ZAPA-707049 format. One record per residue (C-alpha): residue number from 0; chain; x, z, y. Coordinates in pm, 1 decimal, m for minus. Example, Ala and Ser with C-alpha at 12.3 -4.5 7.8 and 13.67 -1.06 7.14 Angstrom:
<node k="0" c="A" px="1230.0" pz="780.0" py="m450.0"/>
<node k="1" c="A" px="1367.0" pz="714.0" py="m106.0"/>
# end
This chain:
<node k="0" c="A" px="m10078.6" pz="m6532.6" py="5539.3"/>
<node k="1" c="A" px="m10380.1" pz="m6674.7" py="5345.3"/>
<node k="2" c="A" px="m10461.0" pz="m6459.5" py="5052.9"/>
<node k="3" c="A" px="m10725.4" pz="m6495.9" py="4768.9"/>
<node k="4" c="A" px="m10961.9" pz="m6186.8" py="4720.2"/>
<node k="5" c="A" px="m10831.3" pz="m5961.7" py="4463.2"/>
<node k="6" c="A" px="m10473.1" pz="m6081.1" py="4477.2"/>
<node k="7" c="A" px="m10214.3" pz="m5801.2" py="4473.1"/>
<node k="8" c="A" px="m9926.2" pz="m5815.1" py="4710.3"/>
<node k="9" c="A" px="m9613.4" pz="m5622.5" py="4653.6"/>
<node k="10" c="A" px="m9414.9" pz="m5512.1" py="4968.4"/>
<node k="11" c="A" px="m9040.4" pz="m5452.1" py="4922.4"/>
<node k="12" c="A" px="m8883.8" pz="m5243.1" py="5188.3"/>
<node k="13" c="A" px="m8596.0" pz="m5432.6" py="5362.3"/>
<node k="14" c="A" px="m8259.0" pz="m5245.9" py="5342.7"/>
<node k="15" c="A" px="m7964.9" pz="m5312.0" py="5570.2"/>
<node k="16" c="A" px="m7661.7" pz="m5488.0" py="5415.5"/>
<node k="17" c="A" px="m7362.9" pz="m5265.6" py="5341.6"/>
<node k="18" c="A" px="m7076.2" pz="m5331.0" py="5577.1"/>
<node k="19" c="A" px="m6748.6" pz="m5391.9" py="5383.8"/>
<node k="20" c="A" px="m6489.2" pz="m5123.3" py="5457.3"/>
<node k="21" c="A" px="m6145.5" pz="m5244.2" py="5555.7"/>
<node k="22" c="A" px="m5852.0" pz="m5007.0" py="5555.0"/>
<node k="23" c="A" px="m5488.2" pz="m5049.3" py="5650.6"/>
<node k="24" c="A" px="m5383.8" pz="m4950.0" py="5293.6"/>
<node k="25" c="A" px="m5632.5" pz="m5221.0" py="5158.7"/>
<node k="26" c="A" px="m5485.7" pz="m5479.2" py="5384.4"/>
<node k="27" c="A" px="m5137.0" pz="m5402.8" py="5274.6"/>
<node k="28" c="A" px="m5218.6" pz="m5416.4" py="4916.0"/>
<node k="29" c="A" px="m5384.4" pz="m5754.3" py="4977.8"/>
<node k="30" c="A" px="m5083.1" pz="m5885.2" py="5176.5"/>
<node k="31" c="A" px="m4849.7" pz="m5763.7" py="4885.8"/>
<node k="32" c="A" px="m5070.0" pz="m5919.8" py="4624.9"/>
<node k="33" c="A" px="m5072.8" pz="m6256.6" py="4803.4"/>
<node k="34" c="A" px="m4684.7" pz="m6241.4" py="4845.6"/>
<node k="35" c="A" px="m4640.5" pz="m6187.9" py="4478.4"/>
<node k="36" c="A" px="m4874.6" pz="m6469.1" py="4393.8"/>
<node k="37" c="A" px="m4701.7" pz="m6698.4" py="4636.3"/>
<node k="38" c="A" px="m4369.1" pz="m6617.3" py="4465.3"/>
<node k="39" c="A" px="m4512.4" pz="m6696.5" py="4125.5"/>
<node k="40" c="A" px="m4649.0" pz="m7029.2" py="4249.5"/>
<node k="41" c="A" px="m4307.4" pz="m7117.6" py="4392.7"/>
<node k="42" c="A" px="m4121.2" pz="m7023.7" py="4081.1"/>
<node k="43" c="A" px="m4381.6" pz="m7195.9" py="3852.1"/>
<node k="44" c="A" px="m4381.7" pz="m7550.0" py="3968.9"/>
<node k="45" c="A" px="m4146.3" pz="m7828.1" py="3882.1"/>
<node k="46" c="A" px="m4069.1" pz="m8112.7" py="4109.2"/>
<node k="47" c="A" px="m4155.7" pz="m8449.6" py="3937.9"/>
<node k="48" c="A" px="m4378.4" pz="m8277.5" py="3682.7"/>
<node k="49" c="A" px="m4624.3" pz="m8055.7" py="3864.3"/>
<node k="50" c="A" px="m4584.6" pz="m8207.5" py="4214.0"/>
<node k="51" c="A" px="m4409.0" pz="m8486.8" py="4389.0"/>
<node k="52" c="A" px="m4457.3" pz="m8775.0" py="4629.6"/>
<node k="53" c="A" px="m4724.5" pz="m9051.1" py="4557.0"/>
<node k="54" c="A" px="m4611.8" pz="m9390.4" py="4671.6"/>
<node k="55" c="A" px="m4752.4" pz="m9455.5" py="5026.5"/>
<node k="56" c="A" px="m4793.5" pz="m9089.9" py="5123.9"/>
<node k="57" c="A" px="m4565.2" pz="m8917.5" py="5385.6"/>
<node k="58" c="A" px="m4479.6" pz="m8603.8" py="5174.3"/>
<node k="59" c="A" px="m4512.4" pz="m8429.7" py="4827.5"/>
<node k="60" c="A" px="m4842.6" pz="m8320.6" py="4697.7"/>
<node k="61" c="A" px="m4979.9" pz="m8105.2" py="4415.1"/>
<node k="62" c="A" px="m5045.2" pz="m8298.9" py="4090.8"/>
<node k="63" c="A" px="m5295.9" pz="m8219.9" py="3818.2"/>
<node k="64" c="A" px="m5039.8" pz="m8054.6" py="3575.6"/>
<node k="65" c="A" px="m4936.7" pz="m7832.6" py="3862.7"/>
<node k="66" c="A" px="m5293.9" pz="m7738.4" py="3940.8"/>
<node k="67" c="A" px="m5359.2" pz="m7637.8" py="3576.2"/>
<node k="68" c="A" px="m5047.8" pz="m7421.6" py="3589.0"/>
<node k="69" c="A" px="m5157.1" pz="m7248.5" py="3898.3"/>
<node k="70" c="A" px="m5512.5" pz="m7192.1" py="3776.9"/>
<node k="71" c="A" px="m5381.9" pz="m7057.6" py="3448.0"/>
<node k="72" c="A" px="m5133.0" pz="m6827.1" py="3619.2"/>
<node k="73" c="A" px="m5418.4" pz="m6671.1" py="3806.8"/>
<node k="74" c="A" px="m5573.0" pz="m6578.3" py="3465.1"/>
<node k="75" c="A" px="m5854.9" pz="m6840.8" py="3532.3"/>
<node k="76" c="A" px="m5987.8" pz="m7165.4" py="3370.4"/>
<node k="77" c="A" px="m6189.9" pz="m7463.4" py="3499.1"/>
<node k="78" c="A" px="m6571.8" pz="m7425.0" py="3423.9"/>
<node k="79" c="A" px="m6821.3" pz="m7688.9" py="3349.6"/>
<node k="80" c="A" px="m6801.0" pz="m7975.4" py="3598.7"/>
<node k="81" c="A" px="m7108.8" pz="m8065.3" py="3811.1"/>
<node k="82" c="A" px="m7144.3" pz="m8423.3" py="3936.3"/>
<node k="83" c="A" px="m7262.5" pz="m8410.3" py="4299.1"/>
<node k="84" c="A" px="m7290.4" pz="m8786.3" py="4355.3"/>
<node k="85" c="A" px="m7286.6" pz="m9087.2" py="4126.7"/>
<node k="86" c="A" px="m7318.7" pz="m9439.4" py="4224.0"/>
<node k="87" c="A" px="m7279.5" pz="m9742.5" py="3988.5"/>
<node k="88" c="A" px="m7354.6" pz="m10081.9" py="4128.8"/>
<node k="89" c="A" px="m7211.7" pz="m10444.9" py="4107.8"/>
<node k="90" c="A" px="m6998.6" pz="m10364.5" py="4412.4"/>
<node k="91" c="A" px="m6847.1" pz="m10014.8" py="4336.1"/>
<node k="92" c="A" px="m6851.8" pz="m9701.9" py="4110.1"/>
<node k="93" c="A" px="m6828.7" pz="m9385.3" py="4309.9"/>
<node k="94" c="A" px="m6827.9" pz="m9025.9" py="4177.4"/>
<node k="95" c="A" px="m6806.6" pz="m8692.0" py="4342.2"/>
<node k="96" c="A" px="m6745.9" pz="m8384.0" py="4118.3"/>
<node k="97" c="A" px="m6744.5" pz="m8012.2" py="4172.7"/>
<node k="98" c="A" px="m6534.2" pz="m7785.5" py="3937.7"/>
<node k="99" c="A" px="m6575.9" pz="m7402.3" py="3929.6"/>
<node k="100" c="A" px="m6269.6" pz="m7203.4" py="3853.5"/>
<node k="101" c="A" px="m6369.6" pz="m6881.4" py="3649.9"/>
<node k="102" c="A" px="m6182.4" pz="m6560.0" py="3599.0"/>
<node k="103" c="A" px="m6097.7" pz="m6477.6" py="3240.2"/>
<node k="104" c="A" px="m6126.5" pz="m6098.7" py="3314.1"/>
<node k="105" c="A" px="m6474.7" pz="m6090.0" py="3486.4"/>
<node k="106" c="A" px="m6610.5" pz="m6439.1" py="3370.5"/>
<node k="107" c="A" px="m6704.8" pz="m6491.1" py="3741.9"/>
<node k="108" c="A" px="m6648.2" pz="m6800.2" py="3961.2"/>
<node k="109" c="A" px="m6358.5" pz="m6713.7" py="4195.8"/>
<node k="110" c="A" px="m6345.7" pz="m7043.8" py="4376.8"/>
<node k="111" c="A" px="m6463.6" pz="m7412.9" py="4349.6"/>
<node k="112" c="A" px="m6301.4" pz="m7755.0" py="4423.7"/>
<node k="113" c="A" px="m6444.6" pz="m8088.3" py="4509.3"/>
<node k="114" c="A" px="m6303.4" pz="m8427.8" py="4421.8"/>
<node k="115" c="A" px="m6402.5" pz="m8775.2" py="4469.3"/>
<node k="116" c="A" px="m6291.3" pz="m9134.3" py="4328.0"/>
<node k="117" c="A" px="m6419.5" pz="m9488.2" py="4376.7"/>
<node k="118" c="A" px="m6340.7" pz="m9835.4" py="4246.0"/>
<node k="119" c="A" px="m6289.8" pz="m9937.1" py="4612.7"/>
<node k="120" c="A" px="m5948.1" pz="m9767.7" py="4603.0"/>
<node k="121" c="A" px="m5680.6" pz="m10031.0" py="4601.2"/>
<node k="122" c="A" px="m5530.8" pz="m9918.7" py="4257.4"/>
<node k="123" c="A" px="m5873.9" pz="m9967.5" py="4097.5"/>
<node k="124" c="A" px="m6015.6" pz="m10252.0" py="4316.7"/>
<node k="125" c="A" px="m5744.4" pz="m10508.8" py="4225.6"/>
<node k="126" c="A" px="m5515.7" pz="m10623.1" py="3949.6"/>
<node k="127" c="A" px="m5193.8" pz="m10826.0" py="3952.1"/>
<node k="128" c="A" px="m5181.7" pz="m11126.2" py="3719.3"/>
<node k="129" c="A" px="m4924.5" pz="m11396.9" py="3649.8"/>
<node k="130" c="A" px="m5171.6" pz="m11685.6" py="3620.5"/>
<node k="131" c="A" px="m5491.8" pz="m11651.9" py="3816.9"/>
<node k="132" c="A" px="m5634.5" pz="m11978.9" py="3644.5"/>
<node k="133" c="A" px="m5671.6" pz="m11777.1" py="3328.5"/>
<node k="134" c="A" px="m5921.0" pz="m11571.2" py="3517.3"/>
<node k="135" c="A" px="m6129.8" pz="m11862.4" py="3646.9"/>
<node k="136" c="A" px="m5954.8" pz="m11933.7" py="3969.5"/>
<node k="137" c="A" px="m5900.1" pz="m12293.2" py="4071.3"/>
<node k="138" c="A" px="m5592.1" pz="m12415.8" py="4273.4"/>
<node k="139" c="A" px="m5772.9" pz="m12394.4" py="4610.5"/>
<node k="140" c="A" px="m5886.7" pz="m12038.9" py="4547.7"/>
<node k="141" c="A" px="m5536.5" pz="m11941.6" py="4436.5"/>
<node k="142" c="A" px="m5416.8" pz="m12040.3" py="4769.9"/>
<node k="143" c="A" px="m5627.4" pz="m11767.9" py="4932.5"/>
<node k="144" c="A" px="m5502.1" pz="m11482.5" py="4701.6"/>
<node k="145" c="A" px="m5238.5" pz="m11242.1" py="4809.1"/>
<node k="146" c="A" px="m4912.4" pz="m11293.1" py="4628.5"/>
<node k="147" c="A" px="m4671.2" pz="m10989.3" py="4574.0"/>
<node k="148" c="A" px="m4303.2" pz="m11123.1" py="4585.5"/>
<node k="149" c="A" px="m4165.1" pz="m10802.7" py="4450.7"/>
<node k="150" c="A" px="m4386.8" pz="m10812.2" py="4138.9"/>
<node k="151" c="A" px="m4402.8" pz="m11195.4" py="4142.3"/>
<node k="152" c="A" px="m4769.4" pz="m11187.5" py="4077.1"/>
<node k="153" c="A" px="m5108.7" pz="m11264.7" py="4227.3"/>
<node k="154" c="A" px="m5359.5" pz="m10994.5" py="4341.8"/>
<node k="155" c="A" px="m5717.6" pz="m11055.0" py="4224.7"/>
<node k="156" c="A" px="m6029.4" pz="m10840.4" py="4231.8"/>
<node k="157" c="A" px="m6043.9" pz="m10631.9" py="3930.6"/>
<node k="158" c="A" px="m6247.4" pz="m10821.4" py="3663.4"/>
<node k="159" c="A" px="m6293.2" pz="m10508.2" py="3454.0"/>
<node k="160" c="A" px="m6498.8" pz="m10317.6" py="3709.8"/>
<node k="161" c="A" px="m6751.2" pz="m10209.8" py="3480.1"/>
<node k="162" c="A" px="m6493.3" pz="m10047.2" py="3229.0"/>
<node k="163" c="A" px="m6363.6" pz="m9813.6" py="3506.1"/>
<node k="164" c="A" px="m6650.0" pz="m9550.0" py="3472.7"/>
<node k="165" c="A" px="m6452.2" pz="m9305.8" py="3258.1"/>
<node k="166" c="A" px="m6133.4" pz="m9358.3" py="3460.0"/>
<node k="167" c="A" px="m6309.9" pz="m9282.5" py="3789.5"/>
<node k="168" c="A" px="m6485.0" pz="m8975.8" py="3638.4"/>
<node k="169" c="A" px="m6139.6" pz="m8835.5" py="3512.9"/>
<node k="170" c="A" px="m5976.5" pz="m8895.3" py="3844.5"/>
<node k="171" c="A" px="m6243.0" pz="m8730.1" py="4049.1"/>
<node k="172" c="A" px="m6242.7" pz="m8422.7" py="3812.3"/>
<node k="173" c="A" px="m5860.0" pz="m8402.4" py="3837.8"/>
<node k="174" c="A" px="m5879.0" pz="m8412.6" py="4224.4"/>
<node k="175" c="A" px="m6144.0" pz="m8130.8" py="4206.2"/>
<node k="176" c="A" px="m5904.6" pz="m7924.9" py="3998.2"/>
<node k="177" c="A" px="m5617.9" pz="m7975.2" py="4251.6"/>
<node k="178" c="A" px="m5858.1" pz="m7888.8" py="4541.7"/>
<node k="179" c="A" px="m5974.2" pz="m7576.0" py="4370.0"/>
<node k="180" c="A" px="m5609.3" pz="m7466.0" py="4287.8"/>
<node k="181" c="A" px="m5506.3" pz="m7504.1" py="4644.6"/>
<node k="182" c="A" px="m5800.4" pz="m7275.4" py="4755.4"/>
<node k="183" c="A" px="m5683.2" pz="m6986.4" py="4548.6"/>
<node k="184" c="A" px="m5534.8" pz="m6698.7" py="4756.3"/>
<node k="185" c="A" px="m5208.4" pz="m6777.0" py="4914.1"/>
<node k="186" c="A" px="m5154.6" pz="m7097.7" py="4723.9"/>
<node k="187" c="A" px="m5219.6" pz="m7341.0" py="5021.4"/>
<node k="188" c="A" px="m4953.8" pz="m7164.4" py="5242.4"/>
<node k="189" c="A" px="m4681.0" pz="m7170.4" py="4981.2"/>
<node k="190" c="A" px="m4750.4" pz="m7534.1" py="4887.8"/>
<node k="191" c="A" px="m4731.1" pz="m7623.9" py="5278.7"/>
<node k="192" c="A" px="m4386.1" pz="m7462.5" py="5282.0"/>
<node k="193" c="A" px="m4266.9" pz="m7635.4" py="4976.1"/>
<node k="194" c="A" px="m4396.9" pz="m7972.1" py="5077.0"/>
<node k="195" c="A" px="m4309.8" pz="m7973.1" py="5439.3"/>
<node k="196" c="A" px="m4010.8" pz="m7732.8" py="5429.4"/>
<node k="197" c="A" px="m4166.8" pz="m7538.0" py="5719.9"/>
<node k="198" c="A" px="m4258.2" pz="m7173.3" py="5695.5"/>
<node k="199" c="A" px="m4558.3" pz="m7042.8" py="5882.6"/>
<node k="200" c="A" px="m4457.5" pz="m6867.1" py="6200.4"/>
<node k="201" c="A" px="m4452.6" pz="m6490.8" py="6171.9"/>
<node k="202" c="A" px="m4369.2" pz="m6208.6" py="6394.6"/>
<node k="203" c="A" px="m4138.3" pz="m5911.2" py="6327.4"/>
<node k="204" c="A" px="m4431.7" pz="m5681.4" py="6403.4"/>
<node k="205" c="A" px="m4654.9" pz="m5774.9" py="6112.4"/>
<node k="206" c="A" px="m4608.5" pz="m5460.5" py="5894.9"/>
<node k="207" c="A" px="m4625.1" pz="m5092.1" py="5974.4"/>
<node k="208" c="A" px="m4261.0" pz="m5074.7" py="5925.2"/>
<node k="209" c="A" px="m4202.6" pz="m5311.8" py="6209.1"/>
<node k="210" c="A" px="m4471.3" pz="m5156.2" py="6425.2"/>
<node k="211" c="A" px="m4299.0" pz="m4820.3" py="6385.2"/>
<node k="212" c="A" px="m3966.7" pz="m4967.1" py="6465.7"/>
<node k="213" c="A" px="m4077.4" pz="m5134.9" py="6787.9"/>
<node k="214" c="A" px="m4287.2" pz="m4847.2" py="6904.1"/>
<node k="215" c="A" px="m3971.1" pz="m4622.1" py="6880.2"/>
<node k="216" c="A" px="m3757.0" pz="m4906.9" py="7054.5"/>
<node k="217" c="A" px="m4029.5" pz="m4887.1" py="7341.5"/>
<node k="218" c="A" px="m4011.7" pz="m4509.1" py="7352.3"/>
<node k="219" c="A" px="m3638.9" pz="m4526.3" py="7401.7"/>
<node k="220" c="A" px="m3689.8" pz="m4749.5" py="7706.5"/>
<node k="221" c="A" px="m3571.2" pz="m5069.7" py="7565.3"/>
<node k="222" c="A" px="m3749.7" pz="m5408.5" py="7570.6"/>
<node k="223" c="A" px="m3755.0" pz="m5623.7" py="7248.8"/>
<node k="224" c="A" px="m3490.9" pz="m5852.2" py="7405.4"/>
<node k="225" c="A" px="m3289.1" pz="m5561.0" py="7533.2"/>
<node k="226" c="A" px="m3272.7" pz="m5399.1" py="7196.1"/>
<node k="227" c="A" px="m3154.8" pz="m5722.8" py="7037.3"/>
<node k="228" c="A" px="m2879.6" pz="m5766.3" py="7298.9"/>
<node k="229" c="A" px="m2768.4" pz="m5408.7" py="7240.2"/>
<node k="230" c="A" px="m2736.5" pz="m5464.5" py="6881.4"/>
<node k="231" c="A" px="m2571.6" pz="m5804.0" py="6918.5"/>
<node k="232" c="A" px="m2822.4" pz="m6007.7" py="6722.7"/>
<node k="233" c="A" px="m3056.1" pz="m6292.3" py="6805.5"/>
<node k="234" c="A" px="m3325.9" pz="m6146.9" py="6567.3"/>
<node k="235" c="A" px="m3367.9" pz="m5814.6" py="6387.2"/>
<node k="236" c="A" px="m3393.3" pz="m6012.0" py="6064.0"/>
<node k="237" c="A" px="m3039.6" pz="m6117.0" py="6122.7"/>
<node k="238" c="A" px="m2955.5" pz="m5753.9" py="6148.6"/>
<node k="239" c="A" px="m3125.4" pz="m5672.0" py="5812.0"/>
<node k="240" c="A" px="m2959.8" pz="m5976.4" py="5646.0"/>
<node k="241" c="A" px="m2615.0" pz="m5828.3" py="5727.1"/>
<node k="242" c="A" px="m2705.9" pz="m5527.8" py="5509.0"/>
<node k="243" c="A" px="m2804.3" pz="m5282.2" py="5784.6"/>
<node k="244" c="A" px="m3137.7" pz="m5101.4" py="5811.8"/>
<node k="245" c="A" px="m3380.9" pz="m5048.2" py="6089.7"/>
<node k="246" c="A" px="m3296.8" pz="m4682.5" py="6087.4"/>
<node k="247" c="A" px="m2947.3" pz="m4762.4" py="6155.4"/>
<node k="248" c="A" px="m3033.3" pz="m4971.2" py="6450.8"/>
<node k="249" c="A" px="m3242.7" pz="m4694.6" py="6591.9"/>
<node k="250" c="A" px="m2966.4" pz="m4448.9" py="6563.6"/>
<node k="251" c="A" px="m2745.1" pz="m4690.6" py="6765.0"/>
<node k="252" c="A" px="m3004.2" pz="m4741.2" py="7035.6"/>
<node k="253" c="A" px="m3045.4" pz="m4362.8" py="7062.2"/>
<node k="254" c="A" px="m2668.4" pz="m4300.0" py="7092.4"/>
<node k="255" c="A" px="m2609.9" pz="m4578.4" py="7328.6"/>
<node k="256" c="A" px="m2291.5" pz="m4687.8" py="7111.9"/>
<node k="257" c="A" px="m2207.5" pz="m5040.0" py="7041.6"/>
<node k="258" c="A" px="m2270.6" pz="m5129.8" py="6676.9"/>
<node k="259" c="A" px="m1973.2" pz="m5190.8" py="6437.7"/>
<node k="260" c="A" px="m1947.0" pz="m5545.4" py="6307.1"/>
<node k="261" c="A" px="m2044.9" pz="m5589.2" py="5943.6"/>
<node k="262" c="A" px="m1751.5" pz="m5561.7" py="5710.5"/>
<node k="263" c="A" px="m1626.2" pz="m5896.7" py="5559.9"/>
<node k="264" c="A" px="m1800.1" pz="m5949.4" py="5228.8"/>
<node k="265" c="A" px="m2081.3" pz="m5699.3" py="5292.8"/>
<node k="266" c="A" px="m2420.9" pz="m5855.4" py="5220.3"/>
<node k="267" c="A" px="m2786.7" pz="m5744.0" py="5212.8"/>
<node k="268" c="A" px="m3026.4" pz="m5784.0" py="4930.8"/>
<node k="269" c="A" px="m3044.7" pz="m6162.1" py="4980.1"/>
<node k="270" c="A" px="m2669.2" pz="m6200.8" py="5040.0"/>
<node k="271" c="A" px="m2488.5" pz="m6511.1" py="4916.0"/>
<node k="272" c="A" px="m2100.9" pz="m6466.2" py="4853.8"/>
<node k="273" c="A" px="m1892.2" pz="m6767.1" py="4986.8"/>
<node k="274" c="A" px="m1540.6" pz="m6778.7" py="4849.6"/>
<node k="275" c="A" px="m1324.9" pz="m6736.1" py="5161.8"/>
<node k="276" c="A" px="m1022.0" pz="m6935.1" py="5003.5"/>
<node k="277" c="A" px="m1236.2" pz="m7224.8" py="4921.5"/>
<node k="278" c="A" px="m1401.0" pz="m7218.3" py="5275.8"/>
<node k="279" c="A" px="m1056.2" pz="m7217.9" py="5439.3"/>
<node k="280" c="A" px="m918.9" pz="m7503.9" py="5251.8"/>
<node k="281" c="A" px="m1247.6" pz="m7702.6" py="5301.6"/>
<node k="282" c="A" px="m1240.9" pz="m7643.8" py="5671.1"/>
<node k="283" c="A" px="m888.2" pz="m7775.0" py="5692.0"/>
<node k="284" c="A" px="m998.2" pz="m8094.4" py="5492.9"/>
<node k="285" c="A" px="m1291.0" pz="m8163.0" py="5734.2"/>
<node k="286" c="A" px="m1092.6" pz="m8057.9" py="6039.5"/>
<node k="287" c="A" px="m1305.0" pz="m7783.2" py="6147.8"/>
<node k="288" c="A" px="m1153.6" pz="m7484.4" py="6326.5"/>
<node k="289" c="A" px="m1298.7" pz="m7131.5" py="6320.3"/>
<node k="290" c="A" px="m1458.1" pz="m7160.3" py="6664.3"/>
<node k="291" c="A" px="m1614.2" pz="m7507.1" py="6566.7"/>
<node k="292" c="A" px="m1759.0" pz="m7342.3" py="6245.6"/>
<node k="293" c="A" px="m1888.3" pz="m7033.9" py="6438.8"/>
<node k="294" c="A" px="m2044.5" pz="m7265.3" py="6698.8"/>
<node k="295" c="A" px="m2216.2" pz="m7455.6" py="6425.8"/>
<node k="296" c="A" px="m2358.1" pz="m7148.1" py="6251.6"/>
<node k="297" c="A" px="m2482.0" pz="m6991.9" py="6576.6"/>
<node k="298" c="A" px="m2641.7" pz="m7313.2" py="6690.7"/>
<node k="299" c="A" px="m2817.1" pz="m7391.0" py="6365.3"/>
<node k="300" c="A" px="m2909.9" pz="m7050.2" py="6240.5"/>
<node k="301" c="A" px="m2936.4" pz="m6852.2" py="6561.4"/>
<node k="302" c="A" px="m2725.0" pz="m6564.2" py="6448.4"/>
<node k="303" c="A" px="m2495.4" pz="m6342.5" py="6675.7"/>
<node k="304" c="A" px="m2154.6" pz="m6504.8" py="6759.7"/>
<node k="305" c="A" px="m1988.0" pz="m6156.3" py="6776.2"/>
<node k="306" c="A" px="m1687.2" pz="m6081.4" py="6557.0"/>
<node k="307" c="A" px="m1493.3" pz="m6315.5" py="6323.2"/>
<node k="308" c="A" px="m1612.5" pz="m6608.8" py="6122.2"/>
<node k="309" c="A" px="m1665.4" pz="m6381.8" py="5823.2"/>
<node k="310" c="A" px="m1887.5" pz="m6157.3" py="6042.7"/>
<node k="311" c="A" px="m2097.4" pz="m6445.7" py="6158.9"/>
<node k="312" c="A" px="m2136.8" pz="m6573.3" py="5791.8"/>
<node k="313" c="A" px="m2232.7" pz="m6219.2" py="5667.0"/>
<node k="314" c="A" px="m2527.7" pz="m6238.5" py="5911.8"/>
<node k="315" c="A" px="m2676.3" pz="m6542.4" py="5721.6"/>
<node k="316" c="A" px="m2947.6" pz="m6510.9" py="5471.9"/>
<node k="317" c="A" px="m2913.0" pz="m6618.9" py="5117.2"/>
<node k="318" c="A" px="m3085.3" pz="m6947.6" py="5178.3"/>
<node k="319" c="A" px="m2888.8" pz="m7003.2" py="5509.9"/>
<node k="320" c="A" px="m2564.3" pz="m6948.7" py="5340.2"/>
<node k="321" c="A" px="m2645.6" pz="m7158.4" py="5058.2"/>
<node k="322" c="A" px="m2746.9" pz="m7447.9" py="5283.5"/>
<node k="323" c="A" px="m2417.3" pz="m7395.9" py="5486.7"/>
<node k="324" c="A" px="m2216.9" pz="m7439.4" py="5167.7"/>
<node k="325" c="A" px="m2403.2" pz="m7764.5" py="5080.1"/>
<node k="326" c="A" px="m2340.9" pz="m7885.9" py="5437.2"/>
<node k="327" c="A" px="m1954.2" pz="m7821.8" py="5391.1"/>
<node k="328" c="A" px="m1972.1" pz="m8000.9" py="5042.5"/>
<node k="329" c="A" px="m2127.3" pz="m8285.8" py="5188.6"/>
<node k="330" c="A" px="m1874.7" pz="m8329.1" py="5467.8"/>
<node k="331" c="A" px="m1603.1" pz="m8301.0" py="5204.6"/>
<node k="332" c="A" px="m1753.0" pz="m8597.5" py="5014.9"/>
<node k="333" c="A" px="m1777.3" pz="m8795.6" py="5332.3"/>
<node k="334" c="A" px="m1419.0" pz="m8714.1" py="5407.8"/>
<node k="335" c="A" px="m1304.2" pz="m8837.0" py="5068.1"/>
<node k="336" c="A" px="m1485.2" pz="m9177.6" py="5133.9"/>
<node k="337" c="A" px="m1265.3" pz="m9243.9" py="5430.9"/>
<node k="338" c="A" px="m942.6" pz="m9128.5" py="5273.7"/>
# end
């Protein structure tokens, strides 16, 4: 290093970076926090207001009002936008914006989002008009224009291109907020479940509770499949949804006895009561026998077929039972149409 005579140089001793400590307790607290936040997001958003399907897209997506709801529920607010790219020519206006999301408690940036918009997008690039001649098109030029039969209008390049600057800026800013909201902890996964109807695949061994249970199952000499067969369930979550606990399952595995079927009407925390009189009358109308109904439930929801129809129904989760009721109601409506 070249140095002028008499120049003082300060030497700072390099210190190793601290390694973040991760404990099982911290992981559990983080998972519980994310679970609560996901529940909050799911309960907060309203279809058609905060999210929905944009024409031409395959599924629902988050809208700007929903993004604002999520950001506010995390006790945060959008900070000052920063324009990352701006282009304004005769051919197009293009803007890319970054928006920080700031915590109200710490006043620190917790995440950022990026959004872009351009006048080359179809909804900005064209306009539909009744009479292109009013916009300077002659008869020969009109023949080359696209005609929308549904709207009964001609599509022309947007003549108000230069007036779209504010619109493009606002749209890129809104998209940046949506991107930022989706990057908050746990939001992306719950939105994916809401929009696709598919929950992420999980294992029954994620928590210490499940690890303790399966460890004891192994110590007793059972495989996971063997334990489920002994208990008469396709999944241990089916066992829990019937109102029974993991400790009860272990007691049965230790004793070698067969489990007693769940009492009719018994339900777990997520139970859903189905009126048996209504169900019997409905099954008669749609001409479903008890065996037909059990086969349907076992095939669709992967529950154990052991016991009566009431036993099988009691193994359904709240959402499954509610879905089953809607299925029967739909078939009742169909049967009425053919009467």
